[in-house]
Structures are given as C-alpha cells and as structure tokens.
Jmol script that loads the backbone (N, CA, C; Angstrom):
load data "model"
ATOM      1  N   MET A   1      -2.738 -15.766   9.736  1.00  0.00           N
ATOM      2  CA  MET A   1      -1.995 -17.061   9.647  1.00  0.00           C
ATOM      3  C   MET A   1      -0.874 -16.655  10.380  1.00  0.00           C
ATOM      4  N   LYS A   2       0.021 -17.317  10.540  1.00  0.00           N
ATOM      5  CA  LYS A   2       1.975 -17.350  11.003  1.00  0.00           C
ATOM      6  C   LYS A   2       1.989 -17.855   9.974  1.00  0.00           C
ATOM      7  N   ILE A   3       3.535 -16.964  10.160  1.00  0.00           N
ATOM      8  CA  ILE A   3       3.706 -17.149   8.699  1.00  0.00           C
ATOM      9  C   ILE A   3       4.928 -18.798   8.132  1.00  0.00           C
ATOM     10  N   LYS A   4       5.092 -19.711   9.176  1.00  0.00           N
ATOM     11  CA  LYS A   4       5.269 -20.933   9.240  1.00  0.00           C
ATOM     12  C   LYS A   4       3.962 -21.476   8.371  1.00  0.00           C
ATOM     13  N   ASN A   5       2.579 -21.300   8.702  1.00  0.00           N
ATOM     14  CA  ASN A   5       1.773 -21.351   8.286  1.00  0.00           C
ATOM     15  C   ASN A   5       1.269 -21.414   6.832  1.00  0.00           C
ATOM     16  N   VAL A   6       2.123 -20.431   6.471  1.00  0.00           N
ATOM     17  CA  VAL A   6       1.867 -19.656   4.746  1.00  0.00           C
ATOM     18  C   VAL A   6       2.729 -20.417   4.040  1.00  0.00           C
ATOM     19  N   GLN A   7       4.120 -20.613   4.840  1.00  0.00           N
ATOM     20  CA  GLN A   7       4.823 -21.048   3.836  1.00  0.00           C
ATOM     21  C   GLN A   7       4.577 -22.477   3.589  1.00  0.00           C
ATOM     22  N   LYS A   8       4.115 -23.518   4.646  1.00  0.00           N
ATOM     23  CA  LYS A   8       4.002 -24.572   4.529  1.00  0.00           C
ATOM     24  C   LYS A   8       2.267 -24.980   3.273  1.00  0.00           C
ATOM     25  N   PHE A   9       1.558 -23.347   3.518  1.00  0.00           N
ATOM     26  CA  PHE A   9       0.302 -23.732   2.614  1.00  0.00           C
ATOM     27  C   PHE A   9       0.876 -23.402   0.838  1.00  0.00           C
ATOM     28  N   VAL A  10       1.782 -22.196   1.166  1.00  0.00           N
ATOM     29  CA  VAL A  10       2.909 -22.187  -0.826  1.00  0.00           C
ATOM     30  C   VAL A  10       3.153 -23.143  -1.034  1.00  0.00           C
ATOM     31  N   ASN A  11       3.925 -23.891  -0.205  1.00  0.00           N
ATOM     32  CA  ASN A  11       4.669 -25.160  -0.719  1.00  0.00           C
ATOM     33  C   ASN A  11       3.256 -26.514  -1.141  1.00  0.00           C
ATOM     34  N   TRP A  12       2.560 -26.391  -0.214  1.00  0.00           N
ATOM     35  CA  TRP A  12       1.467 -27.152  -0.997  1.00  0.00           C
ATOM     36  C   TRP A  12       0.783 -26.815  -2.231  1.00  0.00           C
ATOM     37  N   MET A  13       0.924 -25.388  -2.509  1.00  0.00           N
ATOM     38  CA  MET A  13      -0.427 -25.134  -3.457  1.00  0.00           C
ATOM     39  C   MET A  13       0.757 -25.273  -5.320  1.00  0.00           C
ATOM     40  N   GLY A  14       1.946 -24.995  -4.338  1.00  0.00           N
ATOM     41  CA  GLY A  14       2.990 -25.473  -5.460  1.00  0.00           C
ATOM     42  C   GLY A  14       2.949 -26.826  -6.148  1.00  0.00           C
ATOM     43  N   THR A  15       2.663 -27.833  -5.135  1.00  0.00           N
ATOM     44  CA  THR A  15       3.072 -29.420  -5.634  1.00  0.00           C
ATOM     45  C   THR A  15       1.553 -29.810  -5.341  1.00  0.00           C
ATOM     46  N   GLU A  16       0.511 -29.871  -4.385  1.00  0.00           N
ATOM     47  CA  GLU A  16      -0.337 -30.459  -4.742  1.00  0.00           C
ATOM     48  C   GLU A  16      -1.501 -29.510  -4.998  1.00  0.00           C
ATOM     49  N   GLY A  17      -1.124 -28.260  -4.777  1.00  0.00           N
ATOM     50  CA  GLY A  17      -2.372 -27.667  -5.345  1.00  0.00           C
ATOM     51  C   GLY A  17      -3.216 -27.424  -6.517  1.00  0.00           C
ATOM     52  N   PRO A  18      -4.241 -26.208  -7.031  1.00  0.00           N
ATOM     53  CA  PRO A  18      -4.136 -26.238  -8.269  1.00  0.00           C
ATOM     54  C   PRO A  18      -3.200 -25.617  -9.526  1.00  0.00           C
ATOM     55  N   ILE A  19      -3.383 -25.428 -10.408  1.00  0.00           N
ATOM     56  CA  ILE A  19      -2.824 -25.004 -11.374  1.00  0.00           C
ATOM     57  C   ILE A  19      -2.335 -23.472 -11.259  1.00  0.00           C
ATOM     58  N   CYS A  20      -1.395 -22.586 -11.971  1.00  0.00           N
ATOM     59  CA  CYS A  20      -0.752 -21.385 -11.572  1.00  0.00           C
ATOM     60  C   CYS A  20      -1.463 -20.368 -11.348  1.00  0.00           C
ATOM     61  N   HIS A  21      -2.691 -20.172 -12.732  1.00  0.00           N
ATOM     62  CA  HIS A  21      -3.776 -19.785 -12.445  1.00  0.00           C
ATOM     63  C   HIS A  21      -4.145 -19.790 -11.312  1.00  0.00           C
ATOM     64  N   SER A  22      -5.028 -20.790 -10.957  1.00  0.00           N
ATOM     65  CA  SER A  22      -5.890 -20.875  -9.476  1.00  0.00           C
ATOM     66  C   SER A  22      -5.098 -20.386  -9.061  1.00  0.00           C
ATOM     67  N   LYS A  23      -4.071 -20.546  -8.293  1.00  0.00           N
ATOM     68  CA  LYS A  23      -3.334 -20.310  -7.389  1.00  0.00           C
ATOM     69  C   LYS A  23      -3.068 -19.240  -7.211  1.00  0.00           C
ATOM     70  N   LEU A  24      -2.679 -18.050  -7.962  1.00  0.00           N
ATOM     71  CA  LEU A  24      -2.962 -16.776  -8.174  1.00  0.00           C
ATOM     72  C   LEU A  24      -4.329 -16.222  -7.880  1.00  0.00           C
ATOM     73  N   GLU A  25      -5.107 -16.424  -8.465  1.00  0.00           N
ATOM     74  CA  GLU A  25      -6.832 -16.093  -8.364  1.00  0.00           C
ATOM     75  C   GLU A  25      -6.933 -16.397  -6.915  1.00  0.00           C
ATOM     76  N   PHE A  26      -6.353 -17.530  -6.363  1.00  0.00           N
ATOM     77  CA  PHE A  26      -6.356 -18.018  -4.642  1.00  0.00           C
ATOM     78  C   PHE A  26      -6.331 -16.770  -4.049  1.00  0.00           C
ATOM     79  N   PHE A  27      -4.639 -16.715  -4.344  1.00  0.00           N
ATOM     80  CA  PHE A  27      -3.819 -15.295  -3.421  1.00  0.00           C
ATOM     81  C   PHE A  27      -4.361 -14.549  -3.266  1.00  0.00           C
ATOM     82  N   ASP A  28      -4.947 -14.016  -5.023  1.00  0.00           N
ATOM     83  CA  ASP A  28      -6.129 -12.411  -4.957  1.00  0.00           C
ATOM     84  C   ASP A  28      -6.863 -12.475  -4.408  1.00  0.00           C
ATOM     85  N   ILE A  29      -7.848 -13.296  -3.680  1.00  0.00           N
ATOM     86  CA  ILE A  29      -8.890 -13.376  -3.323  1.00  0.00           C
ATOM     87  C   ILE A  29      -8.831 -13.340  -1.685  1.00  0.00           C
ATOM     88  N   VAL A  30      -8.089 -14.069  -1.027  1.00  0.00           N
ATOM     89  CA  VAL A  30      -7.450 -14.222   0.174  1.00  0.00           C
ATOM     90  C   VAL A  30      -7.130 -13.500   1.053  1.00  0.00           C
ATOM     91  N   PHE A  31      -5.676 -12.731   0.166  1.00  0.00           N
ATOM     92  CA  PHE A  31      -4.712 -11.681   0.486  1.00  0.00           C
ATOM     93  C   PHE A  31      -4.786 -10.201   0.051  1.00  0.00           C
ATOM     94  N   GLY A  32      -6.309 -10.088  -1.366  1.00  0.00           N
ATOM     95  CA  GLY A  32      -6.416  -8.636  -2.160  1.00  0.00           C
ATOM     96  C   GLY A  32      -5.266  -8.057  -1.528  1.00  0.00           C
ATOM     97  N   ASP A  33      -5.211  -7.166  -2.158  1.00  0.00           N
ATOM     98  CA  ASP A  33      -4.441  -5.928  -3.169  1.00  0.00           C
ATOM     99  C   ASP A  33      -2.476  -6.668  -2.495  1.00  0.00           C
ATOM    100  N   PHE A  34      -3.035  -6.645  -1.643  1.00  0.00           N
ATOM    101  CA  PHE A  34      -1.434  -6.144  -1.067  1.00  0.00           C
ATOM    102  C   PHE A  34      -0.873  -7.834  -1.349  1.00  0.00           C
ATOM    103  N   TYR A  35      -1.242  -9.065  -1.396  1.00  0.00           N
ATOM    104  CA  TYR A  35      -0.480  -9.586  -2.285  1.00  0.00           C
ATOM    105  C   TYR A  35      -0.741 -10.218  -3.467  1.00  0.00           C
ATOM    106  N   SER A  36      -1.334  -9.127  -4.495  1.00  0.00           N
ATOM    107  CA  SER A  36      -1.959  -9.235  -5.303  1.00  0.00           C
ATOM    108  C   SER A  36      -0.837 -10.139  -6.320  1.00  0.00           C
ATOM    109  N   PHE A  37      -0.332 -11.116  -7.134  1.00  0.00           N
ATOM    110  CA  PHE A  37       1.020 -11.545  -7.808  1.00  0.00           C
ATOM    111  C   PHE A  37       0.330 -11.493  -9.566  1.00  0.00           C
ATOM    112  N   ARG A  38      -0.681 -10.419 -10.014  1.00  0.00           N
ATOM    113  CA  ARG A  38      -0.982 -10.603 -10.918  1.00  0.00           C
ATOM    114  C   ARG A  38      -0.556  -9.402 -11.618  1.00  0.00           C
TER     115      ARG A  38
END
end "model"
wireframe off; spacefill off
backbone 0.3
color backbone group
C-alpha cells in the first residue's frame, strides 16, 4: 500500500471504522509485529 492510501485508511479507521481495540487487532494482523501498537 502507498503512504497516501495508508493515511486515508487510518483516517477512516479513526472515524468510521471499528472501535479502538478492533483497530489495534486489525493492524496487528495485517501489518504484523512491525506495526504492532499493543
């Protein structure tokens, strides 16, 4: 994914996306340990 797409996606997750816990789980699953926020 390109940086702009990631930024748009993160903005969507923060506004219309799932709750915080689900958001962290999603990033942990998709991006793995490198982007683990937990």
